[in-house]
C-alpha positions as CSV (number, residue, x, y, z in Angstrom):
1,M,-21.0,-13.6,116.0
2,A,-22.9,-16.9,116.3
3,R,-22.2,-19.3,113.5
4,T,-25.9,-19.5,112.7
5,V,-26.0,-15.8,112.2
6,E,-22.9,-15.9,110.0
7,L,-24.5,-18.6,107.8
8,S,-27.7,-16.6,107.6
9,N,-25.7,-13.6,106.3
10,I,-23.9,-15.8,103.8
11,I,-27.3,-17.1,102.5
12,S,-28.8,-13.6,102.3
13,E,-25.8,-12.0,100.6
14,N,-25.4,-14.6,97.9
15,T,-29.1,-15.2,97.3
16,N,-29.5,-11.5,96.6
17,K,-26.6,-11.7,94.2
18,I,-28.2,-14.6,92.4
19,D,-31.6,-12.9,92.3
20,A,-30.1,-9.8,90.8
21,H,-28.5,-11.8,88.1
22,F,-31.8,-13.6,87.3
23,K,-33.6,-10.3,87.1
24,A,-30.9,-8.6,84.9
25,N,-31.0,-11.6,82.5
26,D,-34.7,-12.2,82.6
27,L,-34.2,-15.7,83.9
28,P,-37.0,-17.7,85.6
29,T,-36.9,-17.8,89.4
30,P,-36.3,-21.3,90.7
31,S,-39.5,-22.9,92.0
32,F,-41.0,-26.3,92.6
33,D,-43.7,-25.8,89.9
34,V,-43.9,-28.4,87.2
35,D,-43.0,-25.9,84.4
36,S,-39.9,-24.5,86.2
37,P,-36.4,-25.2,84.6
38,L,-35.1,-28.7,85.3
39,D,-31.6,-27.4,85.8
40,F,-30.1,-24.3,87.4
41,P,-30.4,-21.8,84.5
42,V,-26.9,-20.4,84.7
43,P,-24.0,-22.0,82.8
44,I,-21.0,-23.4,84.7
45,T,-18.8,-20.9,82.9
46,N,-20.4,-18.1,85.0
47,V,-18.0,-18.6,87.9
48,E,-19.4,-15.7,90.0
49,I,-23.0,-16.9,90.1
50,Q,-22.0,-20.6,90.4
51,T,-19.8,-19.7,93.4
52,A,-22.7,-17.8,95.0
53,R,-25.0,-20.7,94.3
54,R,-22.5,-23.1,96.0
55,A,-22.1,-20.8,99.0
56,V,-25.9,-20.8,99.5
57,V,-26.3,-24.5,99.2
58,L,-23.4,-25.3,101.6
59,A,-24.6,-22.6,104.1
60,T,-28.2,-23.8,104.1
61,Q,-27.1,-27.4,104.6
62,E,-24.9,-26.4,107.6
63,L,-27.6,-24.2,109.1
64,H,-30.1,-27.0,108.8
65,D,-27.8,-29.4,110.6
66,L,-27.0,-27.0,113.3
67,L,-30.6,-26.2,114.1
68,V,-31.8,-29.7,113.9
69,G,-29.3,-30.7,116.5
70,P,-26.9,-33.8,116.7
71,R,-29.3,-36.2,118.3
72,E,-32.2,-35.6,115.9
73,H,-29.7,-35.5,113.0
74,V,-28.5,-39.0,113.7
75,R,-32.0,-40.3,114.4
76,W,-33.4,-39.3,111.0
77,L,-30.2,-39.9,109.1
78,S,-30.5,-43.5,110.2
79,W,-34.1,-43.5,108.8
80,S,-33.3,-41.9,105.4
81,Y,-33.5,-45.2,103.4
82,W,-37.3,-44.8,103.2
83,D,-36.7,-42.1,100.7
84,N,-35.3,-44.8,98.5
85,L,-38.4,-47.0,99.0
86,S,-40.7,-44.3,97.6
87,I,-38.4,-43.6,94.6
88,Q,-38.3,-47.4,94.0
89,A,-42.1,-47.4,94.0
90,I,-42.3,-44.5,91.6
91,T,-40.0,-46.2,89.1
92,T,-41.2,-49.8,89.5
93,F,-44.9,-48.8,89.0
94,N,-44.1,-46.1,86.4
95,L,-46.0,-43.6,88.5
96,A,-44.3,-40.5,86.9
97,N,-45.7,-41.4,83.5
98,L,-49.2,-42.2,84.9
99,V,-49.6,-38.7,86.4
100,P,-50.3,-36.1,83.6
101,L,-47.7,-33.3,83.2
102,S,-50.7,-30.9,83.1
103,G,-53.5,-31.5,85.4
104,T,-54.2,-34.1,88.1
105,T,-55.1,-37.7,88.6
106,T,-56.4,-39.6,91.6
107,Y,-54.9,-42.1,94.0
108,T,-57.7,-44.5,93.0
109,A,-56.8,-44.2,89.3
110,L,-53.1,-44.8,90.0
111,A,-54.0,-47.8,92.1
112,T,-56.1,-49.3,89.3
113,A,-53.4,-48.6,86.7
114,T,-50.7,-50.4,88.8
115,S,-52.9,-53.2,90.2
116,Q,-52.0,-52.0,93.7
117,S,-54.2,-51.0,96.6
118,T,-55.2,-47.3,96.9
119,T,-53.9,-47.3,100.5
120,N,-50.3,-48.4,99.4
121,I,-50.2,-46.0,96.4
122,K,-51.4,-43.1,98.6
123,R,-48.8,-43.8,101.4
124,L,-45.9,-44.1,98.9
125,I,-46.7,-41.0,97.0
126,R,-47.5,-39.0,100.1
127,H,-44.0,-40.0,101.4
128,A,-42.5,-38.9,98.1
129,I,-44.2,-35.6,98.4
130,T,-42.1,-34.9,101.6
131,A,-39.1,-34.9,99.2
132,R,-40.9,-32.6,96.8
133,L,-41.7,-35.4,94.4
134,F,-45.3,-34.8,93.3
135,R,-47.9,-32.5,94.8
136,E,-51.4,-33.0,96.3
137,P,-53.1,-29.8,95.3
138,S,-56.3,-30.9,97.0
139,P,-57.1,-34.1,99.0
140,G,-57.0,-37.2,96.8
141,L,-55.6,-35.5,93.8
142,V,-52.0,-36.0,92.5
143,A,-50.1,-33.6,90.3
144,H,-46.5,-33.3,89.2
145,S,-43.9,-31.1,90.9
146,A,-40.7,-30.0,89.1
147,A,-38.7,-32.9,90.5
148,S,-41.3,-35.6,89.8
149,S,-41.7,-34.3,86.2
150,V,-38.0,-35.0,85.6
151,L,-38.8,-38.7,85.9
152,A,-41.4,-38.3,83.2
153,R,-39.5,-36.0,80.9
154,D,-36.0,-37.5,81.1
155,P,-35.8,-41.3,80.4
156,Q,-32.1,-41.4,81.4
157,M,-32.8,-39.9,84.8
158,A,-35.8,-42.3,85.3
159,A,-33.4,-45.2,84.5
160,W,-30.8,-43.7,87.0
161,A,-33.5,-43.5,89.7
162,S,-34.6,-47.1,88.9
163,V,-31.1,-48.6,89.0
164,C,-30.1,-46.7,92.2
165,S,-33.3,-47.5,94.1
166,G,-33.4,-51.1,92.9
167,Q,-30.1,-52.8,92.0
168,F,-27.8,-50.4,93.9
169,F,-30.0,-50.3,97.0
170,G,-30.0,-54.1,97.1
171,A,-26.2,-54.1,96.8
172,A,-25.8,-51.6,99.6
173,A,-28.0,-53.6,101.9
174,R,-25.7,-56.6,101.5
175,A,-22.3,-54.8,101.4
176,I,-21.6,-55.3,105.1
177,D,-22.7,-59.0,104.8
178,S,-20.0,-59.3,102.1
179,M,-17.4,-57.7,104.3
180,V,-18.2,-60.0,107.1
181,A,-18.2,-63.1,104.9
182,T,-15.1,-62.3,102.9
183,P,-13.0,-59.6,104.6
184,S,-10.8,-57.5,102.3
185,S,-12.1,-59.3,99.2
186,E,-11.1,-57.8,95.9
187,E,-13.4,-60.1,93.9
188,P,-16.5,-58.6,92.3
189,S,-18.2,-62.0,92.5
190,E,-18.1,-61.6,96.4
191,A,-19.4,-58.0,96.5
192,G,-22.7,-56.9,97.9
193,Y,-24.3,-56.7,94.5
194,A,-23.5,-60.4,93.8
195,L,-24.9,-61.4,97.2
196,A,-28.1,-59.5,96.6
197,H,-28.7,-60.3,92.9
198,C,-26.5,-62.9,91.4
199,P,-24.5,-65.1,93.9
200,G,-21.0,-65.9,92.7
201,V,-21.4,-63.8,89.5
202,P,-19.8,-60.3,89.0
203,M,-22.2,-57.5,88.4
204,F,-21.3,-56.7,84.8
205,Q,-21.4,-60.3,83.8
206,S,-24.9,-60.7,85.3
207,I,-26.2,-57.5,83.8
208,G,-24.9,-58.6,80.4
209,K,-27.2,-61.6,80.5
210,D,-30.3,-59.5,81.0
211,P,-31.0,-57.3,77.9
212,V,-33.7,-55.2,79.7
213,L,-31.5,-54.4,82.7
214,A,-28.5,-53.8,80.5
215,K,-30.4,-51.2,78.5
216,R,-31.6,-49.6,81.7
217,F,-28.2,-49.6,83.2
218,G,-26.7,-48.1,80.1
219,A,-29.2,-45.3,80.2
220,A,-28.6,-44.7,83.9
221,M,-24.8,-44.4,83.3
222,G,-25.6,-42.0,80.4
223,S,-27.5,-39.8,82.9
224,L,-24.6,-39.8,85.4
225,T,-21.9,-39.1,82.8
226,G,-23.8,-36.2,81.4
227,G,-24.6,-34.8,84.9
228,E,-23.4,-31.6,86.5
229,G,-19.6,-31.8,87.0
230,Y,-19.2,-34.9,84.8
231,E,-19.5,-33.3,81.4
232,V,-17.1,-34.5,78.7
233,S,-15.9,-30.9,78.2
234,W,-13.9,-31.1,81.4
235,V,-11.5,-33.6,79.9
236,V,-11.6,-32.2,76.4
237,D,-10.6,-28.7,77.6
238,G,-8.7,-29.7,80.8
239,Y,-5.8,-31.7,79.4
240,D,-2.9,-30.9,77.0
241,W,-4.2,-32.8,74.0
242,E,-2.6,-30.2,71.8
243,A,0.9,-31.7,72.4
244,V,-0.4,-34.9,70.8
245,N,-2.3,-33.0,68.1
246,K,0.8,-31.1,66.9
247,K,2.6,-34.4,66.0
248,G,-0.5,-36.2,64.7
249,G,-0.3,-38.7,67.5
250,L,-2.4,-41.7,68.5
251,V,-4.8,-42.0,71.4
252,V,-6.3,-45.4,72.5
253,D,-9.5,-45.0,74.5
254,I,-9.7,-48.2,76.6
255,G,-13.3,-49.1,77.6
256,G,-14.3,-46.1,75.5
257,S,-18.0,-47.2,75.0
258,T,-19.3,-45.9,71.7
259,G,-16.5,-43.4,71.3
260,F,-18.4,-40.3,72.3
261,V,-15.3,-38.9,74.1
262,C,-13.1,-39.4,71.2
263,A,-15.6,-37.8,68.9
264,E,-15.6,-34.7,71.0
265,L,-11.8,-34.7,71.0
266,A,-11.6,-35.3,67.3
267,K,-13.7,-32.2,66.6
268,K,-11.3,-30.0,68.5
269,F,-8.0,-31.6,67.6
270,P,-8.0,-32.4,63.9
271,N,-4.6,-34.2,63.7
272,I,-5.1,-36.8,66.5
273,R,-6.0,-40.4,65.5
274,F,-8.0,-42.5,67.8
275,V,-8.7,-46.2,68.6
276,V,-11.8,-46.9,70.7
277,Q,-11.8,-50.3,72.5
278,D,-14.7,-52.0,74.2
279,M,-16.9,-55.1,74.0
280,Q,-18.0,-56.2,70.5
281,K,-21.7,-55.2,71.0
282,T,-20.6,-51.7,72.2
283,I,-18.2,-51.4,69.3
284,D,-20.9,-52.2,66.8
285,M,-23.0,-49.4,68.2
286,G,-20.0,-47.0,68.1
287,I,-19.3,-47.7,64.4
288,A,-23.0,-47.0,63.6
289,Q,-23.0,-43.8,65.6
290,C,-19.7,-42.4,64.5
291,P,-20.1,-39.1,62.6
292,P,-19.2,-39.7,58.9
293,E,-16.6,-36.9,58.9
294,L,-14.7,-38.6,61.8
295,K,-14.6,-42.2,60.6
296,E,-11.2,-41.9,58.9
297,R,-9.7,-40.9,62.3
298,I,-11.6,-43.0,64.7
299,E,-11.1,-46.7,64.6
300,F,-13.1,-49.2,66.6
301,Q,-11.7,-52.4,68.0
302,A,-13.1,-55.1,70.3
303,H,-10.8,-55.7,73.2
304,D,-10.7,-57.1,76.7
305,F,-8.6,-54.9,78.8
306,Y,-7.5,-57.8,81.0
307,T,-5.6,-59.1,78.0
308,E,-2.5,-57.8,76.2
309,Q,-3.0,-54.4,74.6
310,P,-2.8,-54.9,70.8
311,V,-2.2,-51.3,69.7
312,K,1.5,-50.5,70.0
313,D,3.3,-47.2,70.4
314,A,0.4,-45.0,71.0
315,D,1.1,-41.6,72.6
316,I,-1.8,-41.8,75.2
317,Y,-3.7,-44.8,76.6
318,F,-6.9,-43.3,78.0
319,F,-9.3,-44.6,80.6
320,R,-12.5,-42.7,81.5
321,W,-14.5,-44.1,84.4
322,I,-12.9,-47.5,84.1
323,C,-10.3,-47.7,86.9
324,H,-12.8,-47.0,89.7
325,N,-14.5,-50.3,88.7
326,Q,-11.3,-52.1,89.5
327,S,-10.1,-53.3,92.9
328,D,-6.3,-53.0,93.2
329,K,-5.8,-56.6,92.1
330,Y,-7.6,-56.0,88.8
331,G,-6.4,-52.4,88.4
332,V,-2.8,-53.7,88.5
333,K,-3.7,-56.5,86.1
334,M,-5.2,-54.0,83.7
335,M,-2.2,-51.7,83.7
336,R,0.3,-54.6,83.3
337,Q,-1.5,-55.5,80.0
338,L,-0.4,-52.2,78.6
339,I,3.4,-52.8,79.1
340,P,4.2,-54.7,76.0
341,A,2.6,-51.9,73.9
342,L,4.2,-49.0,75.6
343,K,7.0,-46.8,74.0
344,P,9.2,-44.7,76.2
345,G,7.3,-41.6,77.2
346,A,3.9,-43.0,76.6
347,K,1.2,-41.5,78.8
348,I,-1.5,-43.1,80.8
349,V,-4.3,-40.6,81.2
350,I,-7.2,-41.4,83.5
351,H,-10.4,-39.4,83.8
352,D,-12.0,-40.6,87.0
353,N,-12.7,-39.5,90.6
354,C,-9.8,-38.5,92.7
355,L,-10.6,-38.6,96.4
356,P,-9.6,-35.3,98.1
357,V,-7.1,-35.3,101.0
358,V,-8.8,-34.6,104.3
359,G,-7.2,-31.4,105.7
360,E,-7.2,-29.9,109.2
361,D,-10.5,-28.2,108.5
362,G,-12.2,-31.4,107.5
363,Y,-14.4,-31.3,104.4
364,P,-14.7,-27.7,103.2
365,D,-17.2,-28.6,100.5
366,L,-19.7,-31.2,101.8
367,W,-21.8,-31.1,98.6
368,D,-19.1,-32.6,96.3
369,E,-17.5,-34.5,99.1
370,K,-20.7,-36.4,99.9
371,I,-21.1,-37.3,96.2
372,T,-17.5,-38.5,95.8
373,R,-17.5,-40.5,99.1
374,S,-20.9,-42.1,98.1
375,M,-19.3,-43.1,94.8
376,D,-16.5,-44.8,96.7
377,L,-19.0,-46.8,98.7
378,T,-20.9,-47.6,95.5
379,M,-17.8,-49.2,94.1
380,L,-17.4,-51.2,97.3
381,A,-20.9,-52.5,97.3
382,L,-21.1,-53.2,93.5
383,L,-17.7,-54.6,92.7
384,N,-15.4,-54.6,95.8
385,A,-13.6,-51.8,93.9
386,K,-12.7,-48.3,95.0
387,E,-12.1,-44.7,94.3
388,R,-8.6,-43.5,94.9
389,D,-6.6,-40.5,96.1
390,D,-3.2,-39.5,94.9
391,A,-1.4,-41.9,97.3
392,D,-3.6,-44.7,96.0
393,W,-2.9,-43.9,92.4
394,T,0.8,-43.7,93.1
395,Q,0.7,-47.2,94.7
396,L,-1.4,-48.7,91.9
397,F,1.1,-47.7,89.3
398,A,4.1,-48.8,91.5
399,D,2.5,-52.2,92.1
400,A,1.9,-52.6,88.4
401,D,5.5,-51.8,87.5
402,P,8.1,-49.5,88.9
403,R,8.8,-48.1,85.4
404,F,5.4,-46.3,85.6
405,K,5.8,-42.8,87.1
406,Y,2.7,-41.3,88.5
407,L,2.7,-37.5,87.8
408,G,-0.3,-36.5,89.8
409,H,-3.7,-35.1,89.0
410,T,-5.5,-31.9,88.1
411,Q,-9.1,-31.1,88.7
412,P,-10.6,-28.0,87.0
413,E,-12.8,-25.8,89.2
414,G,-16.4,-27.0,88.7
415,S,-15.5,-30.5,87.7
416,R,-16.2,-33.5,89.9
417,M,-13.6,-35.7,88.2
418,G,-9.8,-35.5,88.2
419,I,-7.4,-36.1,85.3
420,M,-4.7,-38.4,86.5
421,E,-1.5,-38.9,84.5
422,A,1.3,-41.4,84.5
423,V,4.3,-41.8,82.1
424,W,6.1,-45.0,81.1
425,M,9.9,-44.6,81.8
426,P,11.7,-47.8,81.1
């Protein structure tokens, strides 16, 4: 049987399964209409339907690529950056909020509101429509689609779209220039982001000097960390915190932002004590946001993780989405700062991406693989940092100190992040 026919059968079988579930549970059928659900309306806990959904998405992608053909695939893949331009226009000119959620507006009205020409607004929106952002129900009239309405309804997603299409796109455009100028650099001040936006200055230092951009960046990261496959529940439910809970142990959350992960852990594990460490401004927000019933168990502390760890003898030192911001040089430096504080048997627990090993069959799941590999390139372009596979994690801990023993990683089905674990064995 031809592969195209096999894929068609996969799509048909699993789409029928999903449709039957929707009908049985009176769920709305997915559509591009503005009032359709903004997320797939089946919880991640429904493994059967989520598996069917993934099968359909992967099969349709493969079928599309087969029928487009290799030459045309490469031709238009090379041109795909124009999608970014139309998204950048939408966020820069606030177009999603200028189009009513119910009803229509005109290209002329949008041009007047943005002080741009009608010609340019029309061409940018009509390009976006090819990606199902907005609709043109009749010539000259603009209305929302489901996807464009997300940018009006979800401020964090709007911030994500703005940062990706603006700051990150500029960094990507200069990443190869960075590699040519400073081959194998591990310095964030020499990365594509610095070349594009702040020569000689690391990204986080530059963003910290711009309150407007810092707020937008924070909202963008909030959108990502709450996105599908990145939910906090994966680490709350996916690691043996109970072992620490039984003995009333201590967890230090390094770079823990406002303490939202520790708050979720504290609700489930009532005997664990926590210390959340981050920059002073972030810590101040965390103190203000901490639920009153948890304040006795969650302490907040300003700390630079490139300096010696001040909290001694904790059971777990926890990093969530911190290590991938570090090149090996700075990752090793960060881990070495823990050593004076570590007691025998102390664990280092990392919730971050873990790059999959490429097998004989290549990439069996291009959906998640594409996202993870893109995240790796993002770290390169922004910070000269990296995502890591198990071999990389092993090497990172070995380079930091041979007394660290990397124990490996687990990744629950449905999660896009791994839970890496190392133990201090002096």
